C-alpha positions as a LaTeX table, in Angstrom:
\begin{tabular}{lrrr}
\hline
Residue & $x$ (\AA) & $y$ (\AA) & $z$ (\AA) \\
\hline
Met1 & 0.00 & 0.25 & $-0.02$ \\
Tyr2 & 0.91 & 3.47 & $-0.53$ \\
Arg3 & 0.76 & 6.30 & 2.07 \\
Asn4 & 2.01 & 9.79 & 1.05 \\
Gly5 & 4.03 & 8.20 & $-1.29$ \\
Gln6 & 5.73 & 6.06 & 0.98 \\
Val7 & 5.76 & 2.07 & 0.98 \\
Val8 & 3.94 & 0.63 & 3.72 \\
Gln9 & 4.47 & $-2.67$ & 5.14 \\
Gly10 & 2.06 & $-5.26$ & 3.48 \\
Val11 & 2.44 & $-4.02$ & $-0.16$ \\
Met12 & 0.41 & $-6.18$ & $-2.11$ \\
Glu13 & 0.38 & $-7.11$ & $-5.94$ \\
Val14 & $-2.10$ & $-5.23$ & $-8.03$ \\
Glu15 & $-4.23$ & $-6.37$ & $-10.97$ \\
Gly16 & $-2.00$ & $-6.46$ & $-13.93$ \\
Gly17 & 1.42 & $-6.54$ & $-12.02$ \\
Val18 & 2.90 & $-5.21$ & $-9.22$ \\
Pro19 & 2.83 & $-1.65$ & $-8.05$ \\
Glu20 & 5.64 & 0.57 & $-8.50$ \\
Pro21 & 6.93 & 0.76 & $-4.73$ \\
Lys22 & 7.06 & $-2.90$ & $-4.53$ \\
Ala23 & 8.79 & $-3.33$ & $-8.03$ \\
Gly24 & 11.13 & $-0.63$ & $-6.95$ \\
Asn25 & 12.08 & $-2.54$ & $-3.76$ \\
Met26 & 12.22 & $-5.98$ & $-5.10$ \\
Val27 & 15.50 & $-7.58$ & $-4.92$ \\
Gly28 & 16.76 & $-10.25$ & $-7.11$ \\
Glu29 & 16.51 & $-13.07$ & $-4.55$ \\
Glu30 & 14.61 & $-16.23$ & $-3.94$ \\
Gly31 & 10.88 & $-15.42$ & $-4.29$ \\
Val32 & 11.22 & $-12.63$ & $-6.93$ \\
Thr33 & 9.12 & $-13.96$ & $-9.93$ \\
Glu34 & 8.24 & $-12.69$ & $-13.16$ \\
Val35 & 5.42 & $-10.40$ & $-13.69$ \\
Glu36 & 3.20 & $-10.55$ & $-16.82$ \\
Gly37 & 5.24 & $-9.27$ & $-19.81$ \\
Gly38 & 8.56 & $-9.86$ & $-18.52$ \\
Val39 & 10.49 & $-9.24$ & $-15.38$ \\
Thr40 & 10.66 & $-6.25$ & $-13.01$ \\
Lys41 & 13.45 & $-3.58$ & $-13.49$ \\
Pro42 & 15.07 & $-4.55$ & $-10.10$ \\
Glu43 & 14.98 & $-8.34$ & $-10.95$ \\
Thr44 & 16.58 & $-7.61$ & $-14.28$ \\
Arg45 & 19.28 & $-5.33$ & $-12.51$ \\
Asn46 & 20.01 & $-7.84$ & $-9.93$ \\
Met47 & 19.92 & $-10.99$ & $-11.85$ \\
Glu48 & 23.38 & $-12.54$ & $-12.24$ \\
Cys49 & 24.65 & $-14.98$ & $-14.80$ \\
Glu50 & 24.49 & $-18.11$ & $-12.66$ \\
Glu51 & 22.85 & $-21.36$ & $-12.62$ \\
Gly52 & 18.88 & $-20.76$ & $-12.77$ \\
Val53 & 19.14 & $-17.47$ & $-14.75$ \\
Thr54 & 16.87 & $-18.14$ & $-17.72$ \\
Glu55 & 15.77 & $-16.13$ & $-20.86$ \\
Val56 & 12.55 & $-14.10$ & $-20.55$ \\
Glu57 & 10.37 & $-14.05$ & $-23.37$ \\
Gly58 & 11.56 & $-12.23$ & $-26.33$ \\
Gly59 & 15.43 & $-12.80$ & $-25.75$ \\
Ile60 & 17.83 & $-12.54$ & $-22.71$ \\
Thr61 & 17.58 & $-9.83$ & $-19.95$ \\
Glu62 & 19.97 & $-7.04$ & $-20.02$ \\
Ala63 & 21.79 & $-8.06$ & $-16.80$ \\
Glu64 & 22.45 & $-11.53$ & $-18.31$ \\
Ala65 & 23.69 & $-10.01$ & $-21.28$ \\
Gly66 & 25.89 & $-7.50$ & $-19.41$ \\
Asn67 & 27.37 & $-10.48$ & $-17.27$ \\
Met68 & 27.98 & $-12.61$ & $-20.30$ \\
Glu69 & 31.55 & $-13.87$ & $-20.00$ \\
Val70 & 33.33 & $-15.68$ & $-23.03$ \\
Glu71 & 33.31 & $-19.28$ & $-22.00$ \\
Glu72 & 32.88 & $-22.53$ & $-23.68$ \\
Gly73 & 29.31 & $-22.79$ & $-24.70$ \\
Ile74 & 28.44 & $-19.27$ & $-24.82$ \\
Thr75 & 26.89 & $-18.31$ & $-28.13$ \\
Glu76 & 25.97 & $-15.15$ & $-29.90$ \\
Ala77 & 23.48 & $-13.01$ & $-27.98$ \\
Glu78 & 20.49 & $-11.76$ & $-30.05$ \\
Gly79 & 21.30 & $-8.74$ & $-31.91$ \\
Gly80 & 25.31 & $-8.98$ & $-31.49$ \\
Ile81 & 28.18 & $-10.87$ & $-31.34$ \\
Thr82 & 30.33 & $-12.10$ & $-28.14$ \\
Glu83 & 33.93 & $-10.79$ & $-27.23$ \\
Ala84 & 35.40 & $-14.18$ & $-28.39$ \\
Asp85 & 33.97 & $-13.34$ & $-31.94$ \\
Glu86 & 34.81 & $-9.55$ & $-31.83$ \\
Gly87 & 38.35 & $-9.94$ & $-32.92$ \\
Leu88 & 37.49 & $-11.97$ & $-35.97$ \\
Trp89 & 34.60 & $-9.65$ & $-36.86$ \\
Lys90 & 37.33 & $-6.62$ & $-36.59$ \\
Leu91 & 39.40 & $-8.49$ & $-39.15$ \\
Ile92 & 36.56 & $-8.93$ & $-41.60$ \\
Leu93 & 35.71 & $-5.39$ & $-41.30$ \\
Lys94 & 39.29 & $-4.38$ & $-41.99$ \\
Arg95 & 39.33 & $-6.28$ & $-45.04$ \\
Leu96 & 36.37 & $-5.04$ & $-46.26$ \\
Arg97 & 37.62 & $-1.51$ & $-45.91$ \\
Lys98 & 40.56 & $-2.24$ & $-48.04$ \\
Leu99 & 37.93 & $-3.34$ & $-50.69$ \\
Lys100 & 35.99 & $-0.17$ & $-50.36$ \\
Glu101 & 39.36 & 1.95 & $-50.54$ \\
Gly102 & 40.20 & 0.21 & $-53.66$ \\
Leu103 & 36.82 & 0.63 & $-55.23$ \\
Arg104 & 36.72 & 4.60 & $-54.00$ \\
Asn105 & 40.48 & 5.06 & $-55.58$ \\
Phe106 & 39.37 & 3.56 & $-58.80$ \\
Ile107 & 36.42 & 5.76 & $-59.22$ \\
Leu108 & 38.45 & 8.84 & $-58.23$ \\
Glu109 & 41.06 & 8.13 & $-60.70$ \\
Arg110 & 39.64 & 9.17 & $-64.02$ \\
Pro111 & 41.23 & 7.30 & $-66.88$ \\
Arg112 & 42.14 & 8.91 & $-70.22$ \\
Thr113 & 41.01 & 6.12 & $-72.41$ \\
Val114 & 38.57 & 3.27 & $-72.05$ \\
Lys115 & 41.74 & 0.72 & $-72.54$ \\
Glu116 & 43.29 & 2.51 & $-69.48$ \\
Gly117 & 40.00 & 2.36 & $-67.40$ \\
Leu118 & 39.69 & $-1.44$ & $-68.32$ \\
Arg119 & 43.28 & $-2.32$ & $-67.15$ \\
Lys120 & 42.96 & $-0.34$ & $-63.82$ \\
Leu121 & 39.50 & $-2.01$ & $-63.00$ \\
Lys122 & 41.08 & $-5.49$ & $-63.85$ \\
Lys123 & 43.84 & $-4.60$ & $-61.35$ \\
Val124 & 41.06 & $-3.51$ & $-58.64$ \\
Leu125 & 39.14 & $-6.65$ & $-59.36$ \\
Glu126 & 42.33 & $-8.78$ & $-58.78$ \\
Arg127 & 42.97 & $-7.13$ & $-55.44$ \\
Trp128 & 39.36 & $-7.65$ & $-54.37$ \\
Ser129 & 39.54 & $-11.42$ & $-55.44$ \\
Val130 & 42.52 & $-11.77$ & $-52.95$ \\
Trp131 & 40.64 & $-10.05$ & $-50.01$ \\
Leu132 & 37.41 & $-11.72$ & $-50.87$ \\
Asp133 & 39.28 & $-15.04$ & $-50.82$ \\
Lys134 & 40.59 & $-14.29$ & $-47.42$ \\
Ile135 & 37.22 & $-13.49$ & $-46.13$ \\
Leu136 & 35.55 & $-16.40$ & $-47.77$ \\
Ser137 & 38.32 & $-18.56$ & $-46.47$ \\
Ile138 & 37.10 & $-18.20$ & $-42.75$ \\
Asn139 & 35.89 & $-21.48$ & $-41.44$ \\
Tyr140 & 32.35 & $-20.16$ & $-40.35$ \\
Glu141 & 31.36 & $-23.65$ & $-39.28$ \\
Ala142 & 34.00 & $-23.69$ & $-36.58$ \\
Leu143 & 32.73 & $-20.58$ & $-35.08$ \\
\hline
\end{tabular}
């Protein structure tokens, strides 16, 4: 119950969830349960990635995602990549930037003749081929 904006002993659930003061004072301990539509903010905030932390409807909790460590069996979180894959992802992005630079340089260099333009395009595409092979040679199945 509320009294002058203060939480009074005996706060009870109200229809459709829990009142704000109760939700605000809930701690992520035994007995904290999910409310309709997910978990309370304090429960999410106090959850730790330990045995028993489960996914909530629609994905993983913010706390769970924030506390994920790179260990065997941890897979990609919905909407992002794990720290373990981050280095590989940076490498892929670096290689893609090289491709972009090559194309930009080709576009900026105005060839004097069609023959010269085609010769330069061939060189750019050959370089692209090397970078694309490096990206495609990554064993994605092993990730």
